[in-house]
N, C-alpha and C positions, 0 to 999 in steps of 0.2 A: 504494500500500500504506500501511497504517497502521503507524506506529512506536509500539509500546507495550511495557511491561515486564511480564513474567509473574512477579509477586512471590509470595513465600511466602503461602499461604492463598488465593490467587486461585482462583476457580471457572472451569472450562472446561466449557461445556455444548455437547456435540456431538450434534446430532440431525438427524433426517429425519422423514418422515411416518409412520414405523413404529417407530423406535427412538430412544431418548435416553440419552446417557451423561452423568452428572454427575461430573466429575472435579475433584479439588482438588490444587493444587500443594503438595506437602510439601517440595519442595526450595527453591532460591532462584532469583534471576534468571539466573545463569550456568548453573546445573545444575538445571533443573526435574525434578521427579519427580511425575508425575501419578498419583494414587491414585484409584481408583473409589469414589465415595460412594454412588451409586445407578445402577441401570440400569432403564429403563422400556421394555418391549416392548409393541407394539400388534399384536394379531392382527387384520388387516383383510382381510375377505373381498372377493372381486372384486365389481364392481358387479352383474353378472348373477346372482350368488348372493344379493345383498342385496335387489334389487328385481326382481320378475318381471312387473310390469304393463307393458302396452304403452304407448307414448307417447300423451299426450292429444291431443285435437283441439280447435281453437278455431273457432267459427263467426263469420263477419263480421256486423257489426250491420246491414249493408245488403247484400242480395243473397244468393247461395247459396254464396259462397266459403268454403272451409275451409282451415285451416293446421294442420300438425303442431306440437306443442310438444316441445321437446327434453327427453329423459328426464333426470331428476336423476342425477348421478354420485355414487352413495352411497359409493363407495370414496373419492373426494375429500372428501366431507363428513365421513367418518369420520377421515381424516387431519387435517382442519382441527380437529375436536373434540379429537383427541389433542394437537395442537400448542397449542391453547388451554389444555389441562390442564398442559402443560409450562410455559407462560408463568405460569400461576397458581402453580405450584411455585416458580418463580424469584421471583415477587413476594413470596410468603410467606417465602422464605429471606432476602431482602433486608430485609423488614419485621422479621423476628426477629433481624436482625443476624448471621446465619450467613454471609452472602456480602456482602463489601464491594467486591469487584472481580470482574467477570464478563467472560469472553470467550465469544462466541457463534459457533459454527461450524455452518453448515447450508446446504443448497442455497438458491438465491435465493428460490424460492417460499415455502419454510418460513421463511426469515428475514423475509419480508414479513408473514406471519401472526403470527410471534412479536413482531415490532416493534410491530404494532398492538395487541397484548394486554398488553404490558409496562406496568407502572405507572410513574409519574414517578420514584420513587426507584430502581426497577430500571433505567430508562434512564440515570439519572445514574451508576449503578454500572458501566455498560457501558464496558469499556476498548477493545474492538475487536470487529468483526463480520467473519467470513470466510465468503464464499459458496462453500463447498466441502462435499463429503460425505465425512466421515471416520468414519462410524458403524461400518464393518466393519473398521477398522484396530485393531491392538493399541495399548495405551497408549504404548509407547516410540516407535512410528511417529507417533502423533498429536503427541507432544512434539516430535519432530524437525521435522515439517512445520509445526506451529504456530509454533515459534521461528523457522524460516526465513521464514515469511510475515510475522510481526510485526516482525522486526528489519531487513528490507530496506527501504531508503528508497524 
C-alpha cells in the first residue's frame, strides 16, 4: 500500500469506464470531507447495439484458406474514449493550477488507460493510485475506504 496524506484541497478522482467523480477534500488530513466538484456519466450502449456487421474474413495470400477477424468491441472502445476524456480533464485542471494533489481510484484496466493519457505535470501531481471501484459509493464511504487504504503501511 501507498502511504500518502489526503491534504486540504486535494482532488480525488474516482472513476470507471462509465462514471467519474471529481471530489475535493474540504477538510484536513485527520478529518477529510470530500465534496463533489463534478460528476461525469457515460451512457455506453452494448457492443451488439453499436455494431451490427458480421465479423470480417481474411483470405490467405497463398492458397484458399480463410480466417475470421475478431469483431471490434465498440463498448470497450467507447469506455476507452470516455477515460481519455477524463484524463484530459485532469490534465487541464493541473495545467490551470486547480489541482495540485491528485488521488486516482479506478479499476486496474481504467487506471492503465488513465496513466497512459496523463501529462507529465499531472503524473507529478499524483499522490496515490488505488485499483478499486468506488464509483457507486456515497462520499462518506469513499472517504472512509480511501483513508484506510492510504494510511496503512
